[in-house]
C-alpha positions in Angstrom: 8.2 13.5 10.8 5.4 15.8 11.7 3.0 17.3 9.0 4.2 21.3 9.2 3.4 22.5 5.5 0.6 22.5 3.6 0.5 21.7 -0.3 -2.3 22.8 -2.4 -2.4 21.5 -6.2 -5.4 22.2 -8.4 -6.3 19.4 -10.9 -10.0 18.6 -13.2 -12.4 17.4 -10.2 -13.1 14.0 -12.1 -9.0 13.3 -11.7 -8.9 14.0 -7.6 -12.4 11.6 -7.5 -11.2 9.3 -9.4 -7.5 9.4 -8.1 -9.1 9.2 -4.1 -11.5 6.3 -5.1 -8.6 4.6 -6.0 -6.4 5.3 -3.3 -9.3 4.8 -1.0 -9.5 1.1 -2.5 -5.6 0.3 -1.5 -6.2 1.2 1.6 -4.9 4.6 1.7 -5.7 8.2 0.9 -4.4 10.8 -2.2 -3.2 12.7 0.3 -0.3 9.8 1.5 0.6 8.7 -2.2 1.6 12.6 -2.7 3.7 12.2 -0.1 4.5 8.4 -0.9 5.6 9.8 -4.3 7.5 12.8 -3.0 9.4 10.4 -0.8 10.1 7.9 -3.4 10.9 11.1 -5.7 13.9 12.2 -3.0 15.2 8.6 -3.1 15.6 8.2 -6.7 16.5 11.9 -7.4 13.5 11.2 -10.0 10.4 11.1 -10.7 9.5 7.5 -9.5 7.7 6.2 -12.4 8.4 2.5 -14.3 8.8 2.7 -17.7 5.4 0.6 -18.2 3.7 3.2 -17.2 5.7 5.5 -18.5 4.2 4.8 -21.8 8.3 4.4 -23.0 9.4 7.8 -23.5 10.1 10.9 -21.0 6.6 12.7 -21.3 4.8 9.6 -19.6 1.7 9.9 -18.4 1.4 14.0 -19.1 2.0 13.3 -22.7 -2.1 13.2 -23.5 -1.7 17.3 -22.0 1.8 17.7 -24.4 1.6 19.9 -27.4 2.3 17.6 -30.3 3.9 20.5 -32.2 6.7 21.3 -29.4 7.4 17.7 -29.0 10.0 16.9 -30.8 11.6 20.7 -30.1 10.9 19.6 -25.9 13.0 15.9 -26.7 16.0 17.4 -26.4 15.5 21.3 -24.8 16.9 19.4 -21.5 20.1 17.9 -23.1 21.1 21.0 -24.5 20.1 23.0 -21.8 22.9 20.4 -19.8 25.4 20.8 -22.5 25.2 24.4 -22.8 25.0 24.2 -18.4 28.2 22.7 -18.4 29.9 23.5 -21.7 33.6 24.5 -20.8 35.0 27.6 -23.0 
């Protein structure tokens, strides 16, 4: 598959550096890891994290950045949106 598109992502410089070191130690690159992540997302039709890496809940590794005051509202927001979207009148 030809690489014809470019993806630009902004992230903390320290996070990027640590991720690059990790993937280099695994024999690949951060860019390749992003491609693998995208492909696996399509295979699973979901975010491809295992439960253990996901800290046991839907907010996963991003939970450290979540607004704690909104977590209870956010937990049921998707389900409520889907119910509303697919409700039969």
